[in-house]
C-alpha positions in Angstrom: 12.8 -74.0 17.2 13.7 -75.5 20.2 16.5 -74.2 22.3 19.6 -76.5 23.0 19.8 -75.2 26.4 17.6 -74.8 29.2 16.2 -71.4 30.1 18.3 -69.9 32.8 15.3 -68.2 34.3 12.1 -70.4 33.7 8.8 -68.9 32.4 6.9 -67.6 35.2 9.7 -65.8 37.2 8.5 -62.5 37.0 4.6 -62.8 36.2 4.4 -65.1 39.2 5.7 -62.5 41.5 4.0 -59.3 42.9 5.8 -56.0 40.9 8.0 -55.0 44.0 8.4 -51.9 45.5 12.2 -51.7 45.9 14.2 -49.2 48.2 17.9 -48.1 48.7 20.2 -45.3 49.2 17.4 -42.7 49.8 15.0 -43.8 47.0 11.7 -45.7 46.2 11.2 -47.5 43.1 7.7 -48.0 42.8 5.3 -49.4 40.2 3.7 -46.5 38.0 0.2 -45.3 39.5 -2.4 -43.4 36.6 -1.9 -40.1 39.0 1.9 -39.7 37.4 0.8 -39.1 33.8 0.9 -35.4 34.0 5.0 -35.7 35.7 5.6 -38.4 32.7 4.2 -36.2 30.2 6.0 -33.5 31.5 9.2 -35.4 31.4 8.7 -36.2 27.7 8.4 -32.5 27.4 11.7 -32.0 28.5 14.5 -31.2 25.6 17.3 -33.3 27.4 15.1 -36.2 27.9 13.8 -35.9 24.2 17.0 -35.6 22.9 18.0 -38.8 24.4 15.0 -40.9 24.1 13.9 -39.7 20.8 10.3 -39.1 21.6 7.5 -37.2 23.3 4.3 -37.8 24.7 0.9 -36.2 24.6 -1.6 -37.1 27.8 -3.1 -39.9 26.5 0.5 -41.6 25.3 1.6 -41.0 29.0 -1.6 -42.5 30.3 -0.9 -45.5 27.9 2.3 -45.9 28.8 1.9 -46.1 32.5 -0.8 -48.5 32.0 1.2 -50.9 29.6 3.5 -51.7 32.5 1.0 -54.4 34.2 0.9 -56.2 31.0 4.6 -56.3 30.1 5.3 -57.5 33.6 2.7 -60.0 33.1 4.4 -60.9 29.8 7.6 -61.1 31.0 8.6 -58.3 28.3 9.7 -55.6 30.3 9.0 -53.9 34.2 9.1 -49.9 35.0 9.4 -48.0 38.0 8.9 -44.5 39.1 11.8 -43.4 41.1 10.6 -41.2 44.3 11.7 -39.8 47.3 9.7 -37.9 49.9 9.7 -34.9 47.7 8.0 -36.8 44.7 8.6 -38.2 41.2 11.9 -37.7 40.7 12.4 -40.1 37.5 12.1 -43.7 35.7 14.3 -46.9 35.5 13.0 -50.0 33.6 14.2 -53.3 32.4 13.7 -53.6 28.5 14.7 -56.0 26.0 13.8 -58.5 29.0 14.6 -62.3 28.3 14.0 -64.4 30.8 15.5 -67.9 29.4 18.9 -66.1 29.2 18.5 -63.7 32.3 19.4 -61.0 30.2 17.6 -57.1 30.5 18.7 -53.8 29.1 17.8 -51.0 31.5 17.1 -47.3 30.3 16.5 -44.3 32.9 15.7 -40.7 33.0 15.6 -38.0 35.8 13.6 -34.8 35.5 15.2 -31.9 35.3 14.6 -30.6 38.8 16.2 -33.7 40.7 19.4 -34.0 38.3 22.8 -33.6 39.9 21.7 -35.7 43.2 23.0 -38.9 41.7 19.1 -40.0 41.3 20.0 -42.5 38.4 22.8 -43.9 39.9 21.4 -44.8 43.2 18.2 -46.3 41.6 20.3 -48.2 39.0 22.2 -49.6 41.7 19.1 -50.7 43.6 17.6 -52.1 40.3 20.6 -54.1 39.6 21.2 -55.6 43.5 17.4 -56.6 42.7 17.7 -58.1 39.4 21.1 -60.1 40.6 20.2 -61.0 44.0 16.6 -61.5 44.1 15.3 -62.2 40.4 18.4 -64.2 39.5 19.4 -62.5 36.1 23.1 -62.8 34.6 23.6 -59.9 32.5 22.2 -56.3 32.8 23.2 -53.8 29.6 22.5 -50.1 29.2 23.1 -48.4 25.9 23.2 -44.5 25.4 24.5 -42.2 22.8 28.2 -41.7 23.0 27.4 -38.1 23.2 25.4 -38.3 26.3 28.2 -38.0 29.0 25.7 -38.0 31.8 24.4 -41.4 31.3 27.8 -42.5 30.7 28.7 -41.5 33.8 25.8 -42.9 35.6 26.4 -46.4 34.1 30.0 -46.5 35.0 29.3 -45.0 38.9 26.6 -48.0 39.1 29.7 -50.5 38.0 28.6 -51.0 34.5 31.9 -50.4 32.7 32.0 -49.9 28.6 32.0 -52.7 26.5 32.2 -51.1 23.3 30.6 -48.9 20.6 27.9 -49.8 18.5 28.6 -47.5 15.4 25.2 -46.0 14.1 23.5 -47.9 16.6 20.2 -45.3 17.2 18.5 -42.7 15.4 17.8 -39.4 17.0 16.6 -36.6 15.9 19.6 -35.1 14.6 20.8 -38.0 12.8 22.7 -41.6 13.5 24.1 -42.1 16.8 27.3 -44.5 17.8 25.8 -46.1 21.1 28.1 -47.2 24.0 27.3 -50.6 25.5 28.0 -51.1 29.0 27.4 -54.4 30.9 27.3 -56.2 34.1 27.4 -59.6 35.1 25.9 -61.2 38.0 29.4 -61.9 39.3 30.9 -58.6 38.3 32.4 -56.4 41.7 31.8 -52.9 41.0 35.0 -51.1 40.8 
């Protein structure tokens, strides 16, 4: 079925760009490297990441996850970055459920246990958000997390993503169905 509106961002907007390295507030967001696979596998062995992302990864799955990002970029279906600083890998941040025609994406993030408590996710989210709005031309960015995940809620709010509502029974976790907070920012919003 044809759309009755013109795409906000044309096909090729992402694919025609090189996957950027983003810097801000002491962090570097860079494309994933094959050498990151052991750290990704270890991250998904962390009980906190497993609890909220409802998955684990074997070594081959971690390698496949890393190697999937260039294809997702080329297909304009997602984009992922390793969050780093001078000490090494700290976490991840990604655009998922990416829809260029509507200039919309959902953002996900996690931080390795050793890097928690340093505002890594908030700083990475602010850096990615600025790029999405200022360089890519996105209209709306969303974050969803379990209502029980107070840390993720704090990251979203601190980066200027207010809670818009609660999706009842929105995601299945290992301990059952969780209600999910929906946070969002529009390109013209001024963070509070």
